[in-house]
Backbone as ProteinMPNN parsed JSONL, in Angstrom:
{"seq_chain_A": "XXXXXXXXXXXXXXXXXXXXXXXXXXXXXXXXXXXXXXXXXXXXXXXX", "coords_chain_A": {"N_chain_A": [[1.208, -4.742, -6.573], [-1.082, -3.27, -6.009], [-3.016, -5.247, -6.257], [-2.473, -6.905, -4.083], [-3.008, -5.239, -1.869], [-5.712, -4.73, -2.333], [-6.774, -7.136, -1.704], [-6.998, -7.134, 0.976], [-9.418, -7.119, 3.482], [-11.932, -4.641, 3.353], [-10.563, -2.778, 1.892], [-10.931, -1.061, -0.882], [-10.782, 0.092, -4.332], [-10.514, 2.99, -4.202], [-9.636, 3.486, -1.592], [-7.242, 2.028, -1.53], [-5.751, 3.367, -3.484], [-5.502, 5.901, -2.267], [-4.093, 5.186, 0.066], [-1.678, 4.226, -1.006], [-0.706, 6.551, -2.202], [-0.317, 8.204, 0.026], [1.669, 6.766, 1.325], [3.723, 6.903, -0.44], [4.088, 5.122, -2.573], [4.315, 3.796, -5.787], [1.81, 2.832, -8.172], [2.492, 0.743, -9.921], [4.633, -0.407, -8.715], [6.61, -3.042, -7.47], [6.261, -5.371, -4.752], [8.649, -6.365, -3.693], [10.359, -4.323, -4.353], [9.945, -2.282, -2.631], [11.148, 0.202, -0.396], [12.614, 0.413, 2.906], [11.325, 2.458, 4.379], [8.899, 2.821, 2.979], [7.737, 0.295, 3.348], [7.421, 0.322, 6.136], [5.625, 2.495, 6.452], [3.362, 1.529, 5.062], [2.724, -0.779, 6.58], [2.157, 0.382, 9.103], [-0.069, 1.918, 8.406], [-1.891, -0.055, 7.658], [-2.229, -1.469, 10.013], [-3.331, 0.372, 11.795]], "CA_chain_A": [[1.037, -4.145, -5.282], [-2.495, -2.92, -5.872], [-3.776, -6.48, -6.072], [-2.252, -7.388, -2.717], [-3.739, -4.369, -0.947], [-7.159, -4.888, -2.545], [-7.175, -8.405, -1.1], [-7.234, -6.878, 2.399], [-10.823, -6.759, 3.691], [-12.219, -3.234, 3.608], [-9.755, -1.914, 1.034], [-11.373, -1.018, -2.267], [-9.9, 0.851, -5.222], [-10.245, 4.355, -3.746], [-8.847, 3.444, -0.363], [-5.909, 1.547, -1.89], [-5.078, 4.467, -4.186], [-5.159, 6.911, -1.267], [-3.064, 4.62, 0.928], [-0.419, 4.186, -1.738], [-0.238, 7.924, -2.374], [0.166, 8.667, 1.331], [2.889, 6.035, 1.662], [4.743, 7.154, -1.458], [4.29, 3.918, -3.369], [3.738, 3.87, -7.124], [0.862, 1.735, -8.43], [3.116, -0.383, -10.624], [5.805, -0.831, -7.97], [6.532, -4.404, -6.94], [6.436, -5.457, -3.31], [10.074, -6.544, -3.413], [11.084, -3.086, -4.636], [9.659, -1.275, -1.603], [12.248, 0.449, 0.529], [12.251, 0.214, 4.317], [10.372, 3.489, 4.789], [7.609, 2.518, 2.36], [7.2, -0.872, 4.051], [6.997, 0.753, 7.471], [4.416, 3.324, 6.311], [2.243, 0.659, 4.693], [2.364, -1.607, 7.728], [1.515, 1.222, 10.107], [-1.384, 2.307, 7.906], [-2.757, -1.236, 7.665], [-2.471, -1.872, 11.393], [-4.176, 1.346, 12.494]], "C_chain_A": [[-0.429, -3.834, -5.027], [-3.319, -4.167, -5.585], [-3.643, -7.017, -4.658], [-3.067, -6.555, -1.737], [-5.247, -4.51, -1.112], [-7.667, -6.2, -1.97], [-7.439, -8.251, 0.395], [-8.697, -6.466, 2.571], [-10.99, -5.282, 4.033], [-11.438, -2.268, 2.743], [-10.19, -2.057, -0.415], [-10.435, -0.15, -3.082], [-9.547, 2.252, -4.708], [-9.35, 4.362, -2.514], [-7.418, 2.983, -0.643], [-5.12, 2.657, -2.58], [-4.634, 5.539, -3.206], [-4.026, 6.421, -0.369], [-1.702, 4.629, 0.23], [0.146, 5.585, -1.944], [0.35, 8.465, -1.074], [1.509, 8.023, 1.674], [4.004, 6.219, 0.637], [5.084, 5.951, -2.301], [3.594, 4.094, -4.715], [2.845, 2.659, -7.363], [1.516, 0.522, -9.073], [4.37, -0.89, -9.919], [5.59, -2.225, -7.392], [6.813, -4.398, -5.439], [7.914, -5.574, -2.95], [10.897, -5.288, -3.627], [10.799, -1.991, -3.612], [10.897, -1.055, -0.744], [11.726, 0.326, 1.958], [11.195, 1.216, 4.785], [8.985, 3.214, 4.232], [6.951, 1.332, 3.055], [6.649, -0.48, 5.41], [5.712, 1.569, 7.405], [3.202, 2.474, 5.974], [1.789, -0.196, 5.875], [1.65, -0.795, 8.799], [0.102, 1.605, 9.677], [-2.363, 1.131, 7.954], [-3.13, -1.665, 9.081], [-3.436, -0.922, 12.088], [-5.544, 1.486, 11.901]], "O_chain_A": [[-0.949, -4.108, -3.945], [-4.226, -4.134, -4.753], [-4.611, -7.532, -4.097], [-3.744, -7.105, -0.868], [-5.985, -4.418, -0.131], [-8.871, -6.361, -1.768], [-8.034, -9.132, 1.014], [-9.167, -5.562, 1.88], [-10.286, -4.744, 4.888], [-11.628, -1.056, 2.847], [-9.865, -3.037, -1.086], [-9.403, 0.295, -2.579], [-8.385, 2.652, -4.776], [-8.416, 5.158, -2.417], [-6.478, 3.504, -0.044], [-3.943, 2.857, -2.282], [-3.511, 6.036, -3.297], [-3.097, 7.176, -0.078], [-0.694, 5.004, 0.83], [1.36, 5.778, -1.866], [1.398, 9.11, -1.083], [2.382, 8.672, 2.251], [5.116, 5.733, 0.84], [6.234, 5.771, -2.703], [2.43, 4.49, -4.776], [3.094, 1.583, -6.818], [1.127, -0.611, -8.792], [5.095, -1.718, -10.471], [4.512, -2.539, -6.888], [7.517, -3.526, -4.93], [8.373, -4.942, -1.999], [12.02, -5.196, -3.133], [11.347, -0.892, -3.71], [11.607, -2.003, -0.405], [10.527, 0.154, 2.176], [10.272, 0.849, 5.513], [7.994, 3.36, 4.948], [5.75, 1.355, 3.323], [5.553, -0.891, 5.792], [4.805, 1.362, 8.211], [2.127, 2.676, 6.539], [0.591, -0.316, 6.131], [0.641, -1.242, 9.344], [-0.817, 1.614, 10.496], [-3.54, 1.318, 8.262], [-4.229, -2.169, 9.311], [-4.268, -1.356, 12.884], [-6.353, 2.271, 12.394]]}, "name": "protein", "num_of_chains": 1, "seq": "XXXXXXXXXXXXXXXXXXXXXXXXXXXXXXXXXXXXXXXXXXXXXXXX"}
């Protein structure tokens, strides 16, 4: 999960860690294991 988010331009280690904490996603959690709420929070955060 961390690797995917770090591939987004402008997202370094600190920003990715903060984003994941805000969205309630564990660092070692797989993308396929995200629940609907986590997906929605991540998408909203990335879009805004």
